[in-house]
C-alpha positions as CSV (number, residue, x, y, z in Angstrom):
1,M,-48.1,-38.9,7.3
2,E,-48.9,-35.7,9.2
3,I,-50.5,-35.4,12.6
4,S,-53.7,-34.3,11.1
5,G,-53.8,-37.4,8.9
6,I,-53.3,-39.6,12.0
7,L,-56.0,-37.8,13.9
8,T,-58.4,-38.1,11.0
9,A,-57.7,-41.8,10.7
10,I,-58.4,-42.2,14.5
11,V,-61.7,-40.3,14.2
12,I,-62.8,-42.2,11.1
13,G,-61.7,-45.4,12.8
14,I,-63.9,-44.7,15.8
15,V,-66.9,-43.8,13.7
16,I,-66.5,-46.9,11.4
17,G,-65.9,-49.2,14.4
18,L,-69.0,-47.9,16.2
19,L,-71.1,-48.2,13.1
20,G,-69.8,-51.8,12.7
21,R,-70.8,-52.6,16.3
22,L,-74.2,-51.1,15.6
23,A,-74.6,-53.3,12.5
24,L,-74.3,-56.4,14.7
25,P,-77.3,-57.6,16.8
26,G,-76.9,-57.9,20.6
27,R,-74.2,-56.6,22.8
28,Q,-70.5,-57.0,22.0
29,H,-68.1,-57.7,24.8
30,I,-65.1,-55.8,23.5
31,G,-63.7,-52.5,24.7
32,I,-63.5,-49.2,22.9
33,L,-59.8,-49.7,22.2
34,W,-60.5,-52.9,20.2
35,T,-63.4,-51.1,18.5
36,L,-61.0,-48.3,17.5
37,L,-58.4,-50.7,16.2
38,V,-60.9,-52.7,14.2
39,G,-62.4,-49.5,12.8
40,I,-59.1,-48.1,11.7
41,V,-58.1,-51.4,10.0
42,A,-61.6,-51.6,8.4
43,A,-61.4,-48.0,7.1
44,L,-57.9,-48.6,5.6
45,V,-58.8,-52.0,4.0
46,G,-62.2,-50.7,2.9
47,T,-60.6,-47.8,1.2
48,A,-58.1,-50.1,-0.6
49,L,-60.9,-52.4,-1.7
50,A,-63.0,-49.6,-2.9
51,G,-60.0,-48.3,-4.9
52,A,-59.5,-51.8,-6.4
53,F,-63.1,-52.0,-7.5
54,G,-63.0,-48.4,-8.9
55,V,-65.6,-46.9,-6.6
56,A,-63.3,-44.9,-4.3
57,D,-63.5,-41.6,-6.1
58,T,-67.0,-40.6,-7.0
59,K,-68.8,-37.3,-7.1
60,G,-70.3,-36.5,-3.7
61,I,-70.3,-39.0,-0.8
62,D,-68.6,-42.4,-1.4
63,W,-71.5,-44.5,-0.2
64,I,-70.2,-47.8,-1.5
65,E,-66.8,-47.2,0.2
66,I,-68.5,-46.4,3.5
67,I,-70.7,-49.6,3.2
68,I,-67.6,-51.7,2.5
69,Q,-65.8,-50.2,5.5
70,I,-68.8,-50.7,7.9
71,A,-69.2,-54.3,6.7
72,L,-65.5,-55.0,7.3
73,A,-65.8,-53.4,10.7
74,A,-68.8,-55.6,11.6
75,V,-66.9,-58.7,10.5
76,G,-63.9,-57.5,12.5
77,V,-65.8,-56.8,15.7
78,A,-67.5,-60.2,15.5
79,G,-64.1,-61.8,14.9
80,V,-62.5,-60.1,17.8
81,E,-65.4,-61.0,20.0
82,Q,-65.1,-64.6,19.0
83,L,-61.4,-64.6,19.7
84,K,-61.8,-62.9,23.1
85,G,-64.7,-65.3,24.0
86,R,-62.5,-68.4,23.6
87,R,-60.1,-67.3,26.3
């Protein structure tokens, strides 16, 4: 993987993580680093799931893939918040 690929993954992870946080009601008590990590994981897993369902490569914007990624990020943010809240 090249540097540009890593930087792209980080930027997409930030965007997906922030959109996942916005999808949840209320305030989330996790930091930007956790949001970044959840967003990167959600983007990677969402891309894999979209590929498995055959909706990853469409003409134009891959809306279904983006929705899957945001939903996974929202679940991930909620999960991290629950884990951090138990401590």
